[in-house]
KEKE-3310 file (N, C-alpha, C; in steps of 0.2 Angstrom, whole numbers, plus 5000, padded with zeros to 4 digits):
npx = (5005:5002:5011:5007:5006:5008:4998:5004:5005:5012:5012:4996:4995:4999:4988:4979:4971:4972:4965:4969:4971:4964:4955:4937:4919:4917:4928:4933:4928:4913:4901:4890:4877:4868:4862:4857:4839:4821:4820:4831:4838:4849:4860:4862:4865:4876:4885:4885:4889:4902:4909:4910:4918:4928:4935:4926:4920:4907:4893:4879:4864:4853:4838:4826:4811:4812:4825:4832:4828:4834:4846:4851:4845:4857:4866:4865:4871:4871:4866:4851:4846:4846:4861:4876:4892:4906:4908:4902:4890:4885:4872:4875:4865:4854:4842:4842:4828:4819:4820:4810:4805:4807:4818:4826:4831:4835:4847:4852:4854:4865:4875:4877:4881:4895:4903:4915:4914:4907:4902:4892:4885:4867:4868:4878:4875:4866:4873:4881:4872:4868:4878:4884:4871:4869:4881:4893:4912:4928:4937:4931:4926:4925:4924:4922:4915:4913:4908:4912:4901:4894:4902:4901:4887:4887:4899:4891:4882:4890:4892:4899:4902:4902:4906:4903:4913:4923:4928:4933:4943:4953:4952:4962:4964:4950:4947:4952:4949:4934:4940:4942:4931:4923:4928:4932:4939:4941:4937:4938:4931:4937:4945:4959:4959:4959:4962:4960:4965:4958:4969:4979:4987:4988:4984:4986:4976:4980:4976:4967:4956:4949:4935:4929:4922:4905:4889:4887:4898:4902:4895:4901:4913:4910:4907:4918:4928:4919:4921:4935:4935:4930:4935:4947:4944:4952:4964:4960:4952:4962:4970:4964:4971:4973:4962:4964:4976:4966:4957:4964:4967:4958:4953:4963:4964:4950:4951:4962:4954:4946:4954:4957:4945:4942:4952:4954:4943:4925:4916:4905:4897:4896:4905:4917:4916:4914:4930:4938:4945:4952:4961:4965:4972:4983:4991:4993:5001:5012:5018:5022:5032)
npy = (4994:5011:5024:5037:5054:5072:5086:5100:5120:5124:5113:5113:5127:5126:5119:5130:5140:5155:5166:5172:5183:5184:5175:5169:5168:5155:5148:5149:5140:5129:5127:5114:5113:5103:5105:5108:5111:5109:5107:5109:5123:5129:5124:5125:5139:5140:5131:5136:5149:5147:5139:5151:5161:5152:5153:5151:5151:5150:5147:5136:5133:5121:5119:5115:5128:5138:5133:5141:5153:5159:5156:5165:5178:5180:5178:5183:5183:5169:5156:5150:5141:5125:5117:5117:5110:5110:5103:5095:5098:5089:5083:5090:5094:5086:5075:5058:5049:5060:5063:5070:5061:5067:5076:5065:5060:5070:5070:5057:5057:5068:5060:5051:5058:5060:5069:5077:5075:5081:5072:5071:5069:5066:5060:5052:5038:5036:5036:5026:5015:5018:5015:5001:4995:5000:4992:4997:4998:4999:5015:5028:5049:5054:5062:5059:5063:5060:5059:5050:5042:5042:5037:5024:5020:5023:5012:5001:5000:4995:4985:4981:4979:4987:4999:5014:5015:5005:5013:5023:5020:5017:5026:5029:5018:5011:5023:5021:5008:5011:5019:5011:5001:5011:5015:5027:5045:5048:5058:5057:5065:5074:5077:5073:5075:5062:5057:5045:5038:5029:5021:5023:5036:5044:5056:5066:5080:5092:5103:5111:5124:5119:5127:5124:5114:5115:5119:5115:5119:5108:5108:5120:5116:5107:5115:5124:5112:5109:5118:5119:5107:5110:5121:5113:5105:5098:5094:5085:5077:5072:5065:5055:5055:5067:5070:5068:5076:5090:5086:5087:5101:5107:5104:5108:5121:5127:5122:5133:5145:5144:5146:5160:5167:5163:5167:5164:5162:5159:5154:5154:5144:5152:5163:5156:5153:5166:5170:5163:5169:5177:5167:5161:5173:5175:5164:5164:5176:5170:5161:5171:5176)
npz = (5000:4997:5004:5016:5012:5017:5013:5007:5009:4999:4990:4986:4981:4968:4961:4959:4948:4940:4930:4915:4904:4891:4896:4898:4904:4904:4899:4910:4919:4922:4932:4939:4950:4961:4975:4989:4997:5001:5014:5017:5014:5014:5012:4999:4997:5003:4996:4985:4986:4990:4979:4971:4977:4977:4963:4952:4934:4932:4940:4938:4946:4950:4958:4968:4969:4981:4988:4976:4976:4986:4984:4971:4978:4988:4978:4963:4950:4949:4937:4932:4924:4916:4906:4898:4908:4916:4928:4941:4956:4969:4979:4995:5009:5004:5007:5002:5005:5002:4990:4976:4962:4950:4952:4957:4945:4939:4946:4942:4929:4929:4935:4926:4916:4912:4915:4928:4945:4961:4974:4988:5004:5006:4993:4991:4994:4985:4973:4976:4973:4960:4954:4956:4949:4937:4933:4933:4933:4938:4937:4941:4937:4949:4966:4981:4996:5012:5029:5044:5048:5037:5028:5033:5029:5013:5012:5015:5006:4995:4999:5010:5026:5042:5055:5063:5075:5071:5058:5066:5074:5063:5050:5040:5033:5031:5023:5010:5006:5005:4991:4983:4983:4978:4965:4966:4972:4988:5002:5016:5028:5044:5058:5056:5037:5026:5011:4998:4983:4972:4964:4971:4977:4991:5001:5016:5025:5038:5053:5053:5063:5076:5077:5067:5065:5063:5059:5041:5036:5028:5016:5014:5010:4999:4988:4985:4982:4970:4961:4961:4952:4942:4936:4934:4922:4910:4914:4922:4912:4907:4914:4927:4939:4944:4952:4964:4971:4967:4977:4990:4989:4990:5003:5011:5006:5012:5026:5029:5027:5036:5046:5044:5046:5057:5065:5080:5085:5087:5073:5058:5046:5033:5035:5032:5019:5014:5018:5007:4996:5001:5007:4995:4990:4998:4997:4983:4983:4991:4983:4972:4978)
capx = (5001:5007:5012:5002:5011:5005:4998:5005:5004:5014:5007:4990:4995:5001:4982:4973:4969:4972:4963:4972:4971:4959:4948:4932:4918:4916:4935:4936:4925:4905:4901:4883:4876:4863:4862:4850:4833:4815:4822:4839:4840:4855:4867:4862:4868:4883:4889:4885:4895:4909:4912:4911:4924:4936:4934:4924:4918:4899:4887:4871:4860:4847:4835:4819:4810:4815:4832:4833:4826:4838:4855:4849:4847:4865:4870:4861:4875:4869:4861:4846:4844:4851:4865:4883:4896:4913:4907:4896:4895:4879:4871:4874:4858:4848:4841:4838:4825:4814:4820:4805:4805:4811:4824:4831:4831:4841:4855:4857:4858:4871:4880:4877:4883:4904:4907:4917:4908:4909:4896:4892:4879:4863:4868:4882:4871:4863:4881:4886:4868:4868:4886:4881:4865:4873:4885:4899:4917:4934:4938:4926:4929:4922:4926:4917:4916:4908:4911:4912:4894:4890:4906:4898:4882:4892:4900:4886:4878:4893:4891:4904:4899:4906:4901:4907:4919:4927:4931:4936:4949:4957:4950:4965:4962:4944:4945:4958:4942:4929:4940:4943:4926:4920:4932:4933:4943:4938:4940:4935:4932:4938:4951:4964:4957:4962:4962:4962:4965:4958:4975:4985:4989:4986:4986:4982:4976:4976:4978:4960:4954:4942:4928:4927:4916:4902:4884:4887:4908:4904:4892:4906:4918:4909:4908:4926:4929:4917:4925:4942:4937:4928:4942:4954:4942:4953:4969:4955:4950:4969:4973:4960:4975:4972:4956:4969:4976:4965:4953:4968:4968:4951:4952:4966:4960:4944:4956:4965:4950:4942:4958:4957:4936:4941:4957:4956:4937:4921:4915:4899:4899:4896:4912:4923:4914:4918:4937:4941:4945:4960:4966:4970:4977:4988:4994:4998:5006:5018:5020:5027:5041)
capy = (5000:5019:5028:5044:5061:5077:5089:5106:5123:5125:5108:5116:5134:5123:5119:5136:5144:5161:5169:5173:5189:5181:5168:5172:5164:5149:5144:5147:5135:5130:5121:5113:5113:5101:5105:5110:5105:5114:5107:5113:5125:5134:5120:5127:5146:5139:5127:5141:5155:5144:5141:5158:5164:5148:5156:5147:5157:5151:5143:5132:5129:5118:5115:5118:5135:5140:5138:5144:5160:5161:5158:5172:5185:5182:5178:5185:5181:5162:5152:5144:5136:5120:5119:5113:5112:5105:5099:5095:5097:5085:5081:5094:5096:5082:5070:5054:5046:5065:5064:5066:5058:5072:5079:5060:5058:5075:5070:5052:5062:5072:5055:5048:5062:5059:5075:5074:5077:5079:5068:5074:5069:5062:5057:5046:5030:5036:5036:5016:5009:5017:5012:4995:4994:5001:4987:5001:4995:5002:5022:5036:5054:5057:5064:5057:5068:5057:5060:5044:5039:5041:5032:5017:5019:5022:5004:4996:5001:4991:4977:4981:4980:4991:5003:5020:5015:5004:5018:5031:5019:5014:5030:5028:5010:5011:5028:5016:5002:5015:5023:5004:4999:5013:5017:5036:5046:5048:5062:5056:5071:5073:5082:5074:5071:5056:5055:5041:5038:5020:5019:5024:5040:5043:5062:5068:5088:5093:5108:5115:5125:5115:5129:5123:5109:5118:5117:5120:5117:5102:5113:5124:5112:5104:5122:5122:5105:5109:5123:5118:5102:5112:5124:5108:5098:5097:5092:5077:5072:5072:5060:5056:5056:5075:5072:5068:5083:5095:5085:5089:5107:5109:5102:5114:5129:5126:5124:5141:5149:5146:5152:5168:5169:5163:5172:5162:5162:5155:5154:5151:5141:5158:5166:5152:5154:5172:5171:5158:5172:5179:5163:5160:5175:5172:5159:5167:5181:5166:5158:5175:5178)
capz = (5000:4994:5010:5017:5013:5019:5008:5010:5006:4991:4983:4984:4977:4961:4959:4960:4941:4940:4924:4908:4900:4888:4899:4899:4910:4900:4898:4918:4922:4924:4939:4940:4958:4963:4981:4995:4997:5004:5021:5020:5009:5016:5008:4992:4999:5004:4991:4977:4989:4989:4971:4967:4980:4976:4958:4945:4931:4932:4943:4936:4951:4947:4964:4970:4969:4987:4989:4971:4976:4993:4981:4969:4984:4988:4971:4958:4943:4948:4931:4936:4917:4914:4901:4899:4914:4916:4932:4947:4965:4971:4987:4999:5009:5001:5009:4997:5006:5001:4986:4972:4956:4943:4955:4956:4941:4936:4947:4939:4922:4931:4936:4920:4909:4912:4918:4934:4950:4968:4979:4996:5009:5003:4985:4990:4995:4979:4968:4975:4971:4954:4951:4955:4946:4928:4931:4933:4938:4934:4938:4939:4939:4955:4972:4989:5002:5017:5036:5046:5047:5028:5024:5034:5023:5007:5011:5017:4998:4991:5004:5014:5033:5047:5058:5065:5080:5067:5056:5069:5075:5057:5046:5034:5030:5028:5016:5006:5007:5000:4986:4980:4981:4973:4959:4966:4975:4994:5003:5023:5034:5051:5063:5050:5032:5023:5003:4994:4976:4970:4960:4977:4980:4997:5004:5023:5027:5043:5053:5053:5068:5080:5078:5060:5067:5064:5053:5035:5034:5023:5010:5009:5007:4992:4985:4984:4976:4964:4958:4957:4947:4935:4934:4929:4920:4905:4915:4924:4907:4901:4921:4933:4944:4943:4956:4974:4973:4970:4982:4995:4990:4992:5010:5014:5007:5017:5034:5028:5024:5043:5051:5043:5047:5064:5071:5086:5089:5083:5065:5055:5038:5029:5039:5029:5011:5011:5017:5004:4993:5005:5008:4990:4989:5003:4993:4977:4986:4994:4977:4970:4980)
cpx = (5004:5006:5008:5007:5005:5006:5000:5003:5004:5013:5000:4990:4996:4994:4978:4975:4970:4970:4968:4970:4963:4956:4941:4927:4916:4922:4938:4933:4918:4904:4892:4881:4868:4863:4856:4843:4828:4818:4827:4841:4846:4860:4866:4864:4875:4888:4891:4891:4899:4912:4914:4917:4931:4937:4932:4922:4911:4897:4882:4869:4855:4844:4829:4818:4813:4822:4835:4834:4832:4846:4854:4850:4853:4869:4867:4864:4874:4864:4857:4842:4849:4856:4872:4887:4902:4914:4903:4897:4886:4877:4870:4866:4853:4848:4837:4834:4817:4815:4813:4808:4810:4817:4830:4832:4836:4849:4856:4857:4863:4876:4881:4880:4893:4907:4910:4913:4909:4902:4897:4884:4874:4861:4874:4880:4870:4868:4882:4879:4866:4873:4884:4875:4866:4877:4893:4905:4923:4935:4935:4929:4926:4926:4920:4920:4912:4912:4909:4907:4893:4896:4902:4891:4886:4896:4895:4883:4882:4895:4896:4902:4903:4902:4908:4913:4925:4933:4935:4943:4954:4954:4955:4963:4955:4941:4950:4953:4937:4931:4940:4937:4922:4923:4933:4938:4940:4940:4935:4935:4933:4944:4958:4959:4960:4959:4963:4960:4963:4965:4980:4987:4985:4988:4982:4981:4976:4979:4971:4958:4947:4935:4926:4921:4909:4895:4886:4892:4907:4901:4898:4911:4916:4910:4914:4928:4925:4920:4932:4941:4934:4932:4948:4950:4946:4960:4966:4955:4957:4973:4969:4964:4976:4968:4960:4971:4973:4957:4957:4969:4963:4949:4956:4965:4954:4947:4959:4962:4947:4947:4960:4950:4939:4946:4956:4949:4931:4918:4907:4902:4899:4902:4918:4921:4917:4924:4939:4946:4952:4962:4969:4973:4983:4993:4996:5001:5013:5022:5024:5031:5046)
cpy = (5006:5022:5034:5049:5066:5082:5097:5111:5126:5121:5111:5122:5133:5123:5125:5139:5150:5163:5171:5178:5188:5176:5173:5165:5157:5145:5145:5142:5136:5126:5121:5111:5109:5100:5108:5109:5111:5112:5107:5118:5129:5132:5123:5134:5143:5135:5134:5147:5152:5143:5146:5159:5159:5150:5154:5152:5158:5145:5144:5130:5129:5115:5117:5125:5141:5142:5141:5152:5163:5161:5164:5179:5185:5182:5179:5184:5174:5160:5150:5140:5132:5122:5115:5115:5108:5101:5097:5095:5096:5082:5085:5097:5094:5075:5065:5051:5053:5063:5062:5066:5062:5074:5070:5058:5061:5072:5062:5053:5065:5064:5052:5052:5062:5064:5074:5078:5076:5079:5069:5072:5063:5059:5052:5038:5029:5033:5029:5014:5012:5015:5004:4991:4996:4996:4990:4996:5000:5010:5027:5043:5059:5058:5062:5061:5064:5058:5052:5042:5037:5037:5025:5017:5019:5014:5001:4996:4996:4982:4975:4981:4983:4995:5008:5019:5012:5008:5023:5028:5016:5020:5028:5024:5011:5018:5022:5010:5006:5017:5016:5002:5002:5017:5026:5037:5050:5052:5060:5063:5069:5078:5080:5072:5067:5056:5050:5040:5030:5019:5020:5029:5041:5051:5064:5077:5088:5099:5113:5118:5121:5119:5130:5117:5113:5117:5120:5119:5114:5106:5116:5120:5108:5109:5122:5118:5106:5112:5124:5112:5104:5117:5120:5105:5096:5092:5085:5072:5068:5064:5061:5056:5062:5077:5072:5073:5090:5094:5089:5098:5109:5109:5108:5119:5129:5128:5131:5146:5151:5148:5157:5169:5169:5169:5170:5162:5159:5157:5153:5149:5147:5162:5161:5151:5160:5175:5167:5162:5176:5173:5161:5166:5176:5168:5162:5172:5176:5165:5164:5178:5172)
cpz = (5000:5003:5011:5017:5014:5014:5010:5007:4999:4986:4981:4981:4970:4959:4960:4953:4943:4932:4920:4905:4895:4887:4899:4905:4909:4900:4906:4923:4925:4927:4939:4947:4958:4969:4984:4994:4999:5012:5023:5016:5009:5013:5003:4991:4997:5002:4987:4980:4987:4985:4969:4971:4981:4968:4951:4941:4931:4935:4939:4940:4949:4955:4964:4971:4976:4987:4981:4973:4983:4987:4976:4972:4985:4983:4964:4951:4943:4942:4933:4930:4917:4908:4900:4905:4913:4922:4936:4954:4966:4977:4993:5002:5005:5004:5004:4998:5005:4994:4979:4965:4951:4947:4955:4950:4936:4938:4945:4932:4923:4931:4929:4913:4908:4914:4925:4940:4957:4973:4984:4997:5006:4996:4985:4990:4987:4973:4969:4973:4962:4950:4950:4952:4940:4928:4931:4937:4934:4938:4936:4939:4945:4963:4977:4993:5008:5023:5038:5045:5039:5025:5024:5028:5017:5007:5011:5010:4993:4992:5006:5022:5037:5049:5060:5069:5075:5062:5058:5072:5069:5051:5040:5030:5028:5023:5009:5004:5003:4992:4982:4977:4976:4966:4960:4971:4982:4999:5011:5028:5040:5053:5057:5043:5028:5015:5000:4987:4975:4968:4965:4977:4987:5002:5012:5021:5033:5047:5054:5062:5070:5079:5071:5060:5068:5057:5048:5032:5028:5017:5008:5006:4999:4987:4982:4982:4971:4959:4956:4952:4940:4931:4929:4925:4913:4908:4920:4918:4904:4908:4926:4940:4947:4951:4963:4974:4973:4974:4989:4995:4991:4999:5013:5015:5010:5024:5034:5030:5032:5048:5050:5045:5054:5069:5077:5090:5085:5076:5061:5048:5034:5030:5033:5023:5010:5014:5012:4999:4995:5006:5002:4988:4991:4999:4987:4980:4987:4987:4971:4971:4982)
residu = (MET:SER:GLU:TRP:THR:ALA:PHE:THR:ASP:ASP:ASP:ALA:ALA:ARG:TRP:ILE:SER:VAL:PRO:ALA:PRO:ASP:ASP:ASP:LYS:TYR:SER:ARG:GLY:VAL:LEU:GLY:ALA:ILE:THR:GLY:SER:THR:SER:TYR:PRO:GLY:ALA:ALA:VAL:LEU:SER:VAL:GLN:ALA:ALA:HIS:ARG:THR:GLY:VAL:GLY:MET:VAL:ARG:TYR:LEU:GLY:PRO:ARG:HIS:PRO:SER:GLU:LEU:VAL:LEU:ALA:ARG:ARG:PRO:GLU:VAL:VAL:THR:ALA:ASP:GLY:ARG:VAL:GLN:ALA:TRP:VAL:ILE:GLY:SER:GLY:ILE:ASP:GLU:GLN:ALA:LEU:LYS:PRO:LYS:ARG:ARG:ALA:ARG:ILE:ILE:ARG:ALA:LEU:GLU:SER:GLY:ASP:PRO:ALA:VAL:ILE:ASP:ALA:GLY:VAL:LEU:GLY:LEU:PHE:ALA:GLU:HIS:ARG:LEU:THR:ALA:GLY:GLY:GLY:GLY:ARG:THR:LYS:SER:ILE:LEU:THR:PRO:HIS:PHE:SER:GLU:LEU:VAL:ALA:LEU:LEU:GLY:ARG:THR:GLY:ILE:ASP:THR:ASP:VAL:ASP:ALA:VAL:LYS:GLN:ALA:PRO:ALA:ASP:TRP:ALA:VAL:ARG:ALA:ALA:GLU:ALA:SER:GLY:SER:VAL:VAL:LEU:LEU:LYS:GLY:ASN:THR:THR:TYR:ILE:ALA:ASP:PRO:ASP:GLY:ALA:ARG:LEU:THR:VAL:SER:GLY:ALA:PRO:SER:TRP:LEU:ALA:THR:ALA:GLY:SER:GLY:ASP:VAL:LEU:GLY:GLY:VAL:LEU:GLY:ALA:LEU:VAL:ALA:THR:HIS:ARG:ASP:ALA:ILE:ASP:ALA:ASP:ALA:GLY:ALA:LEU:ALA:PRO:LEU:ALA:ALA:THR:GLY:ALA:LEU:LEU:HIS:ALA:ARG:ALA:ALA:GLU:LEU:ALA:SER:ALA:GLY:GLY:PRO:ILE:ALA:ALA:LEU:ASP:VAL:ALA:ASP:ALA:LEU:GLY:SER:ALA:ILE:LYS:SER:TRP:LEU:ASN:SER:ALA:SER:HIS)
# end
């Protein structure tokens, strides 16, 4: 098994795309977001806000009326019409059991599109089930972002039984098992984040302030990851191995933004999303010296 490597700020700075003079909103990446729900509308706002603050060119938000209204109130530049995207973020703030047929079908279409995707929360199980039902095997272009209990449920859908206590005892090992079972990069969230690639890359990210353990922080992370994947679509198409360092970059950026927002005190998820631009700026400034 490959050894685990701590991912650094210098590593992450290499994966930040700075727009060139001739770039436009399309060449900078278009992210499709299927996040939030009537029950959890804030997840839509948090994921979309984070994606914009990470530097994506455009976000297409596809969701129910109420979260769509909240997203547009916060970010009027968001497009709520369907269309071409470079990547997806799917699942934050979605309860699989409450999915209506039309939205479930929309998610399945996104999963079948061949576009890279960040899969979070309530769609993790649906992703695993659809992959098995469709006879999927081999490598995907997806990043899965479970916490411990979600990893247990995800593995259960692939026929692997475990429990939260077992995952807590050996999170690195279970992240690898999930990556191999799903054919996807798995980002297992925790005090130390483990990023496992099914083809061998093993990366860790640590150092986030404990104040980051707050409602909605995972929704922010999903938006960050979605933006990074959308802006690096060409690199992913050329080599799916790009997904692991992109996932690690997203986790480290999330942590650095939390540090800036916190300054040693309590924070809320939207504070983290709003600090992402400053965190990126600090990396770019360091890289230029």
